[in-house]
C-alpha positions in Angstrom: -32.8 -55.2 9.9 -35.6 -53.3 11.0 -36.0 -51.4 7.7 -35.9 -54.6 5.7 -38.5 -56.1 7.6 -40.7 -52.6 7.3 -39.8 -52.9 4.1 -41.2 -56.2 3.3 -44.3 -56.3 5.5 -45.2 -52.5 3.7 -45.4 -54.4 0.4 -47.0 -57.3 1.5 -50.7 -55.5 3.5 -53.5 -53.0 2.7 -52.7 -50.5 5.2 -48.9 -50.2 5.1 -49.3 -47.0 7.4 -50.0 -49.5 10.2 -46.9 -51.2 10.0 -45.0 -51.1 13.3 -41.5 -52.9 14.0 -39.9 -52.8 17.2 -36.3 -53.9 18.0 -35.3 -55.5 20.7 -31.7 -56.0 21.2 -30.4 -59.1 23.8 -27.0 -60.5 24.8 -26.9 -63.0 21.6 -29.9 -62.1 19.6 -32.0 -59.3 18.1 -35.9 -59.8 18.5 -38.1 -57.7 15.8 -41.3 -57.5 17.1 -43.7 -56.7 13.7 -47.4 -55.2 14.2 -49.8 -55.0 11.5 -53.5 -53.9 11.2 -55.7 -56.5 12.3 -57.1 -57.5 9.0 -53.4 -57.5 7.3 -52.4 -60.1 10.0 -53.2 -63.2 7.4 -51.2 -61.8 4.6 -48.5 -61.4 6.7 -48.4 -64.8 8.0 -49.4 -66.4 4.6 -50.7 -69.8 3.7 -49.3 -72.2 6.2 -47.0 -69.5 7.4 -45.0 -69.8 4.4 -44.9 -65.6 3.9 -43.5 -65.3 7.5 -40.9 -68.1 7.2 -39.7 -66.6 4.1 -39.4 -63.3 5.9 -37.7 -65.0 8.7 -35.7 -66.9 6.1 -34.6 -63.4 4.9 -33.8 -61.9 8.1 -31.9 -64.5 8.8 -29.3 -64.5 6.1 -29.2 -60.8 6.7 -28.2 -61.1 10.5 -25.9 -64.2 9.6 -23.9 -61.8 7.0 -23.8 -59.0 10.0 -22.2 -61.3 12.4 -25.6 -61.6 14.4 -28.5 -63.3 14.8 -32.0 -62.4 14.5 -34.9 -63.7 15.3 -38.9 -62.0 13.7 -42.0 -62.4 15.4 -45.4 -61.6 14.6 -47.5 -59.4 17.4 -51.1 -59.4 17.2 
């Protein structure tokens, strides 16, 4: 799941070398924190949050297929 989020983010931003994904495993849910360069945050979020929501949808579908739950947080 971590690799999927990293790959999606790297394709969206201008500085892919600064994309960092941190995985925090919990009891019932895994939280993935996405950090990008300051100027790339808007590209990952998208207009009205549509890009971020699409990334969350893909992540949730993968997690469900694996029998898990996952949440994506975009950190400034």
